[in-house]
C-alpha positions as CSV (number, residue, x, y, z in Angstrom):
1,X,-8.5,116.2,-98.6
2,X,-7.1,113.9,-95.9
3,X,-10.4,113.9,-94.1
4,X,-12.3,113.0,-97.2
5,X,-10.0,110.2,-97.9
6,X,-10.4,108.8,-94.4
7,X,-14.1,109.1,-94.7
8,X,-14.2,107.2,-98.0
9,X,-12.0,104.5,-96.5
10,X,-14.3,104.2,-93.5
11,X,-17.4,104.0,-95.7
12,X,-15.7,101.4,-97.9
13,X,-14.8,99.3,-94.9
14,X,-18.3,99.6,-93.6
15,X,-19.7,98.6,-97.0
16,X,-17.5,95.5,-97.1
17,X,-18.6,94.6,-93.6
18,X,-22.3,95.0,-94.5
19,X,-21.8,93.0,-97.7
20,X,-20.1,90.2,-95.8
21,X,-23.0,90.0,-93.4
22,X,-25.5,90.1,-96.3
23,X,-23.9,87.2,-98.1
24,X,-24.0,84.9,-95.0
25,X,-26.4,82.1,-96.0
26,X,-27.2,80.5,-92.6
27,X,-26.0,83.2,-90.2
28,X,-24.3,80.6,-88.0
29,X,-20.7,80.3,-86.7
30,X,-18.6,79.5,-89.7
31,X,-21.8,79.8,-91.8
32,X,-22.6,76.1,-91.6
33,X,-26.0,74.6,-92.3
34,X,-26.4,73.0,-88.9
35,X,-30.2,72.5,-89.3
36,X,-29.7,70.8,-92.7
37,X,-26.9,68.6,-91.3
38,X,-29.0,67.6,-88.3
39,X,-31.9,66.8,-90.5
40,X,-29.8,64.6,-92.8
41,X,-28.4,62.8,-89.7
42,X,-31.8,62.2,-88.3
43,X,-33.0,60.9,-91.6
44,X,-30.1,58.4,-91.7
45,X,-30.8,57.2,-88.1
46,X,-34.5,56.9,-88.5
47,X,-34.0,55.0,-91.8
48,X,-32.3,52.1,-90.0
49,X,-34.6,52.3,-86.9
50,X,-37.6,51.7,-89.2
51,X,-36.1,48.2,-90.0
52,X,-34.7,47.6,-86.5
53,X,-35.2,43.8,-86.8
54,X,-32.9,43.7,-89.8
55,X,-30.5,46.5,-88.8
56,X,-30.0,45.7,-85.1
57,X,-31.7,42.5,-83.9
58,X,-30.4,40.3,-86.8
59,X,-26.7,41.2,-86.1
60,X,-27.2,40.4,-82.4
61,X,-28.6,37.0,-83.2
62,X,-25.8,36.3,-85.7
63,X,-23.1,37.3,-83.3
64,X,-24.6,35.2,-80.5
65,X,-24.6,32.2,-82.8
66,X,-20.9,32.7,-83.5
67,X,-20.3,32.9,-79.7
68,X,-22.4,29.7,-79.1
69,X,-20.5,27.8,-81.8
70,X,-17.1,28.7,-80.5
71,X,-18.2,28.1,-76.9
72,X,-19.3,24.6,-77.8
73,X,-16.3,23.9,-79.9
74,X,-13.5,25.4,-77.8
75,X,-14.8,27.3,-74.8
76,X,-15.5,24.2,-72.6
77,X,-12.0,22.8,-73.1
78,X,-10.5,25.5,-70.9
79,X,-8.6,27.0,-73.7
80,X,-7.0,30.4,-73.0
81,X,-5.2,33.1,-75.1
82,X,-2.5,34.4,-72.9
83,X,-4.2,34.6,-69.5
84,X,-7.6,35.2,-71.0
85,X,-10.3,32.5,-71.2
86,X,-11.0,32.0,-74.9
87,X,-14.6,33.4,-74.8
88,X,-13.4,36.6,-73.1
89,X,-10.8,36.9,-75.9
90,X,-13.4,36.3,-78.6
91,X,-16.2,38.6,-77.4
92,X,-14.6,42.0,-78.1
93,X,-13.7,40.9,-81.6
94,X,-17.2,39.8,-82.3
95,X,-18.6,43.1,-81.0
96,X,-16.2,45.1,-83.2
97,X,-17.0,42.9,-86.2
98,X,-20.7,43.7,-85.8
99,X,-20.0,47.4,-85.4
100,X,-17.9,47.8,-88.6
101,X,-20.1,45.6,-90.8
102,X,-23.2,47.6,-89.9
103,X,-21.5,51.0,-90.2
104,X,-20.5,50.0,-93.7
105,X,-24.0,48.7,-94.5
106,X,-25.7,51.9,-93.4
107,X,-23.9,54.3,-95.7
108,X,-23.5,52.1,-98.7
109,X,-27.1,51.0,-98.7
110,X,-28.4,54.6,-98.2
111,X,-26.6,55.8,-101.3
112,X,-27.2,52.8,-103.6
113,X,-30.9,52.8,-102.8
114,X,-31.1,56.5,-103.5
115,X,-29.3,56.0,-106.8
116,X,-31.4,53.0,-107.9
117,X,-34.8,54.6,-106.9
118,X,-33.8,57.8,-108.6
119,X,-34.1,60.0,-105.5
120,X,-30.4,60.8,-105.1
121,X,-31.5,64.4,-105.9
122,X,-32.7,64.5,-102.3
123,X,-29.1,64.5,-101.2
124,X,-27.9,66.9,-103.9
125,X,-30.5,69.6,-104.0
126,X,-30.6,70.7,-100.3
127,X,-28.1,73.5,-99.4
128,X,-25.5,71.2,-97.9
129,X,-21.8,71.4,-98.7
130,X,-19.9,68.2,-99.6
131,X,-18.5,68.2,-96.1
132,X,-21.9,68.6,-94.4
133,X,-23.3,65.8,-96.7
134,X,-20.4,63.5,-95.8
135,X,-20.7,64.3,-92.1
136,X,-24.4,63.5,-92.1
137,X,-24.0,60.2,-93.9
138,X,-21.0,59.1,-91.8
139,X,-22.7,60.2,-88.6
140,X,-25.7,57.9,-89.4
141,X,-23.3,55.0,-90.1
142,X,-21.4,55.6,-86.9
143,X,-24.6,55.7,-84.9
144,X,-25.9,52.4,-86.3
145,X,-22.5,50.7,-85.7
146,X,-22.4,51.8,-82.1
147,X,-26.0,51.0,-81.4
148,X,-25.4,47.5,-82.8
149,X,-22.2,47.2,-80.8
150,X,-23.9,48.1,-77.5
151,X,-26.8,45.7,-78.3
152,X,-24.4,42.9,-79.0
153,X,-22.4,43.6,-75.8
154,X,-25.5,43.6,-73.7
155,X,-26.7,40.4,-75.2
156,X,-23.4,38.7,-74.4
157,X,-23.3,39.7,-70.8
158,X,-25.2,36.7,-69.5
159,X,-22.7,34.4,-71.2
160,X,-19.4,36.3,-71.1
161,X,-18.1,38.5,-68.2
162,X,-17.3,41.8,-70.0
163,X,-15.5,44.6,-68.3
164,X,-13.9,47.8,-69.4
165,X,-10.1,48.1,-68.9
166,X,-9.8,51.6,-70.6
167,X,-13.1,53.5,-71.2
168,X,-11.5,56.3,-73.3
169,X,-9.8,53.8,-75.6
170,X,-13.1,51.8,-75.9
171,X,-14.9,55.0,-77.0
172,X,-12.1,55.9,-79.4
173,X,-12.0,52.5,-81.1
174,X,-15.8,52.4,-81.4
175,X,-16.0,55.8,-83.1
176,X,-12.9,55.5,-85.2
177,X,-13.7,52.0,-86.5
178,X,-17.3,52.8,-87.3
179,X,-16.3,56.1,-88.9
180,X,-13.8,54.3,-91.1
181,X,-16.3,51.7,-92.4
182,X,-19.0,54.3,-92.8
183,X,-16.6,56.3,-95.0
184,X,-15.7,53.2,-96.9
185,X,-19.5,52.6,-97.3
186,X,-19.8,56.1,-98.8
187,X,-17.1,55.2,-101.3
188,X,-18.8,51.9,-102.1
189,X,-22.2,53.7,-102.5
190,X,-20.7,56.3,-104.8
191,X,-18.9,53.7,-107.0
192,X,-21.6,51.0,-107.2
193,X,-24.5,51.2,-109.7
194,X,-26.4,48.1,-108.4
195,X,-26.7,46.1,-105.2
196,X,-24.5,43.3,-106.5
197,X,-21.5,45.6,-106.6
198,X,-22.0,46.6,-103.0
199,X,-22.5,43.0,-102.0
200,X,-19.2,42.2,-103.8
201,X,-17.4,44.7,-101.6
202,X,-19.0,43.3,-98.5
203,X,-18.3,39.7,-99.4
204,X,-14.8,40.1,-100.9
205,X,-13.3,43.0,-98.9
206,X,-15.1,43.8,-95.6
207,X,-16.0,40.2,-94.5
208,X,-12.6,38.6,-95.3
209,X,-10.6,41.5,-93.7
210,X,-12.7,41.3,-90.5
211,X,-12.5,37.5,-90.3
212,X,-8.7,37.5,-90.9
213,X,-7.9,40.2,-88.4
214,X,-7.5,38.3,-85.2
215,X,-11.1,38.1,-84.3
216,X,-11.1,34.4,-83.7
217,X,-7.4,33.8,-82.9
218,X,-4.2,35.6,-81.7
219,X,-2.0,36.7,-84.6
220,X,1.0,35.7,-82.5
221,X,0.2,32.1,-83.4
222,X,0.6,32.9,-87.1
223,X,3.7,32.1,-89.2
224,X,6.1,35.1,-89.6
225,X,4.9,36.1,-93.1
226,X,1.2,35.8,-92.2
227,X,1.9,37.8,-89.0
228,X,3.5,40.6,-91.1
229,X,0.5,40.6,-93.4
230,X,-2.0,40.8,-90.5
231,X,-0.1,43.9,-89.2
232,X,-1.1,45.6,-92.4
233,X,-4.8,44.9,-92.0
234,X,-6.6,48.0,-90.6
235,X,-9.3,45.7,-89.1
236,X,-6.6,44.1,-86.9
237,X,-6.0,47.4,-85.2
238,X,-9.7,48.0,-84.6
239,X,-10.2,44.6,-83.0
240,X,-6.9,44.4,-81.2
241,X,-7.3,47.9,-79.8
242,X,-10.9,47.3,-78.7
243,X,-9.9,44.0,-77.1
244,X,-7.3,45.8,-75.1
245,X,-9.8,48.5,-74.1
246,X,-12.1,45.8,-72.6
247,X,-9.6,43.2,-71.4
248,X,-6.1,44.7,-71.2
249,X,-4.8,42.1,-73.7
250,X,-3.3,43.2,-77.0
251,X,-1.3,41.4,-79.7
252,X,0.0,44.6,-81.2
253,X,1.3,48.0,-80.1
254,X,-1.7,50.2,-79.1
255,X,-0.1,53.5,-80.0
256,X,0.5,52.2,-83.5
257,X,-3.1,51.2,-83.8
258,X,-4.4,54.6,-82.6
259,X,-2.2,56.4,-85.2
260,X,-2.9,53.9,-88.0
261,X,-6.7,54.3,-87.6
262,X,-6.4,58.1,-87.4
263,X,-4.4,58.2,-90.7
264,X,-6.7,55.8,-92.5
265,X,-9.7,57.8,-91.4
266,X,-8.2,61.1,-92.6
267,X,-7.3,59.6,-96.0
268,X,-10.8,58.1,-96.5
269,X,-12.4,61.4,-95.4
270,X,-10.3,63.4,-98.0
271,X,-11.1,60.9,-100.8
272,X,-14.8,60.9,-100.0
273,X,-14.9,64.7,-99.8
274,X,-13.2,65.1,-103.2
275,X,-15.6,62.6,-104.9
276,X,-18.6,64.4,-103.5
277,X,-17.3,67.7,-104.6
278,X,-16.9,66.6,-108.2
279,X,-20.2,64.7,-108.1
280,X,-18.6,61.3,-108.9
281,X,-21.3,59.1,-110.4
282,X,-24.0,61.4,-108.9
283,X,-24.3,64.0,-111.5
284,X,-25.1,63.4,-115.2
């Protein structure tokens, strides 16, 4: 009797093991759809490379125009911010501004175009989990943001001497800032039903926050109340941290910026993941 029971238990365990193997969908570590995720990521990247003039070259030209205007207005006067010449102070902020605006544009436009054209099913039908779908979309936005940032930085080199004070921090801020705005773009794309609504978020949220974040000035020059408000702006920590990574100059505490961006990214990721799981404004 004891032997029979042991045999039955062993057979049952073997059956469970076999059943567990049989129910694996993709047969990968963690049973993730890596091929599907990679395909979605490539789709998002190829989508903006097909319009490279609009997606990459246009932000480069726009940023160089900003640099030229400020150089003519203030750069030749020998103005400095701390010990930094004004243009060296300005350049990192302009680069980061281009990064975040394009990361947001990539994910928001991808979703709203799919919804308007009626091919949002292309995102919903493939065997991708909400996490995989979100990672593919955000990955495409991060790639566009960093590509634009590198292009802008290279274009500035003939006019502004750019160096890297802390390479690891530069990489962290590029990735965390572009990931944050890419996730915000996913939220915008899910919520919006037409291009005007996405444009409203760009014009009334993204652009003002990036302009009022210390891109063009040091927040130390602000009145006390305005200074306190600026410290609550996530865009300030992106730009100030990236400026420190390139120049060694910072208006705020770097460790606070690192933690602040990490927490905001985590919160945005969880919200996006929840909305994708329930099919917010994606399923009838």
